[in-house]
C-alpha positions, 0 to 999 in steps of 0.5 A, spaced: 325 864 923 326 871 925 330 872 931 326 873 937 327 877 943 331 871 947 336 870 941 337 878 942 338 877 949 343 871 949 347 872 943 348 880 943 354 883 948 349 889 948 341 888 947 340 893 942 332 893 944 334 895 951 339 900 948 334 903 944 329 903 950 334 906 955 336 911 950 329 914 948 325 912 954 319 912 951 312 915 955 308 912 949 309 908 942 305 909 936 305 905 930 302 906 924 301 901 918 307 897 921 307 889 920 306 885 926 309 878 927 304 873 926 303 867 930 308 863 926 313 868 928 314 871 921 311 877 918 306 877 912 303 883 907 295 883 906 296 878 900 299 873 905 306 874 902 312 873 907 315 879 908 320 878 914 326 879 910 323 886 909 321 889 916 324 891 922 321 887 927 319 892 932 314 887 936 319 886 941 320 893 942 313 894 944 313 888 949 319 890 953 318 898 953 313 898 959 310 904 956 303 905 953 302 903 945 297 905 940 297 902 933 294 904 927 292 899 922 287 897 916 289 890 913 290 885 919 297 884 918 299 890 922 302 891 930 296 891 934 291 887 930 293 881 935 287 885 940 282 882 935 285 876 932 278 872 934 275 877 929 280 876 923 281 868 923 275 868 918 279 872 913 283 870 908 289 874 911 295 872 916 294 876 921 299 879 926 299 876 933 302 882 936 297 886 941 297 894 943 294 898 948 289 901 944 288 899 937 285 904 931 282 901 925 281 905 919 280 904 911 286 907 910 291 908 916 294 914 914 287 917 914 286 915 922 293 918 923 291 924 920 285 924 924 289 923 931 293 929 929 288 933 928 284 931 934 291 932 938 291 939 935 284 941 937 285 938 944 292 942 946 290 948 942 297 947 938 298 945 930 301 939 929 300 938 922 299 944 917 298 940 911 291 942 909 289 946 915 286 953 913 283 956 919 285 957 926 284 952 932 
C-alpha cells in the first residue's frame, strides 16, 4: 500500500510535504490530469491498472496545504474526482477519492487547462499563453 501522510510524519526527520509547503506557501494549487488516490489507497489509470509505483502521490499536499485547489480531469481517476464519486460508481473505472475545491471536467484535460488560461488572459488583460494566439486581448 502507498505510504500515507501518517507514515511520512512518523517516519521522517523532516516531513517532506510540510517542507514543500513552507518553502512555497501556495495560495492556490491547480492539478491537471494528475492521478488521485482511490478509496483503497492505490492509484489507477482509466483502464483500472494499478499505477501506484509510477505516480508522485500529490494528494497529501492538497490535504495539508490549506489553500484552495482546482483540479482538471477527464477520466475519473484524477485528483478532484472524489467530488463526484457517487456519479462515477456505475462506470467501469476505479475513481479517485481525492477531492478538491473546484473541479473542472473536460473531454480532454489539456483543452480545459488551455481554456482556463485563455479566460485568465482575457480577465487580467495579460497574455499567459502565446501558442495559437493571433490577436490582441
